[in-house]
C-alpha positions in Angstrom: -98.3 -100.4 149.1 -96.0 -97.6 150.0 -95.8 -94.4 147.9 -92.4 -95.4 146.7 -93.7 -98.8 145.6 -96.6 -97.2 143.8 -94.2 -94.9 142.0 -92.0 -97.8 140.9 -95.0 -99.8 139.8 -96.3 -96.8 137.7 -92.9 -96.3 136.1 -92.7 -100.0 135.2 -96.2 -99.9 133.6 -95.1 -96.8 131.6 -92.0 -98.6 130.3 -94.0 -101.7 129.4 -96.6 -99.6 127.5 -93.8 -97.8 125.6 -92.1 -101.0 124.8 -95.4 -102.4 123.4 -95.6 -99.4 121.1 -91.9 -99.8 120.1 -92.5 -103.5 119.3 -95.3 -102.4 117.0 -93.0 -99.8 115.4 -90.4 -102.4 115.0 -92.8 -104.8 113.2 -94.0 -102.0 110.9 -90.4 -101.2 110.0 -89.1 -104.7 110.0 -87.8 -104.8 106.4 -85.8 -101.6 106.7 -84.4 -102.6 110.2 -83.4 -106.1 109.1 -81.7 -104.7 106.0 -79.8 -102.0 107.8 -79.0 -103.8 111.2 -78.7 -107.5 110.2 -76.9 -109.5 113.0 -76.8 -106.5 115.3 -78.3 -105.6 118.6 -80.3 -102.4 118.5 -81.6 -100.1 121.3 -85.0 -98.5 120.7 -86.5 -95.6 122.5 -89.6 -93.5 121.5 -89.8 -95.4 118.1 -86.3 -94.6 117.1 -83.1 -96.7 117.0 -80.8 -94.9 119.3 -77.8 -97.4 119.2 -76.7 -100.4 117.3 -73.8 -102.7 118.1 -72.5 -106.3 118.0 -72.1 -106.6 121.8 -74.4 -105.8 124.7 -71.7 -103.9 126.5 -71.5 -101.5 123.5 -75.2 -101.0 123.5 -75.2 -100.2 127.2 -72.3 -97.8 126.8 -74.0 -96.0 123.9 -77.3 -95.7 125.8 -75.5 -94.4 129.0 -73.6 -91.9 126.9 -77.0 -90.5 125.9 -77.9 -90.0 129.5 -80.4 -92.8 129.5 -80.9 -95.7 131.8 -80.3 -99.0 129.9 -82.9 -100.8 131.9 -85.6 -98.5 130.4 -84.5 -99.0 126.8 -85.8 -101.8 124.6 -83.0 -103.9 123.1 -83.5 -106.4 120.3 -81.3 -108.7 118.2 -81.9 -108.2 114.5 -81.4 -110.9 112.0 -82.7 -111.5 108.4 -82.7 -115.2 109.3 -85.2 -116.2 112.1 -83.3 -116.8 115.3 -84.7 -118.5 118.5 -83.0 -117.2 121.6 
């Protein structure tokens, strides 16, 4: 594995570990999040909702305006009613 590949792999692991923690945060705050963001997409980074919108394009724009890479931000659809995607 080249040094560049190792660096990319390490970054991917770091993102996945952060997303795991953010999933736990989302579960712990599910009632509040569902009440406030019902039927919205939300972007989460570092256990905080950094954007909410109805369309993915809006989420991407909001994340990019914050100087962040959308591929490194967890995005989830929120609904009070269980939805299978």
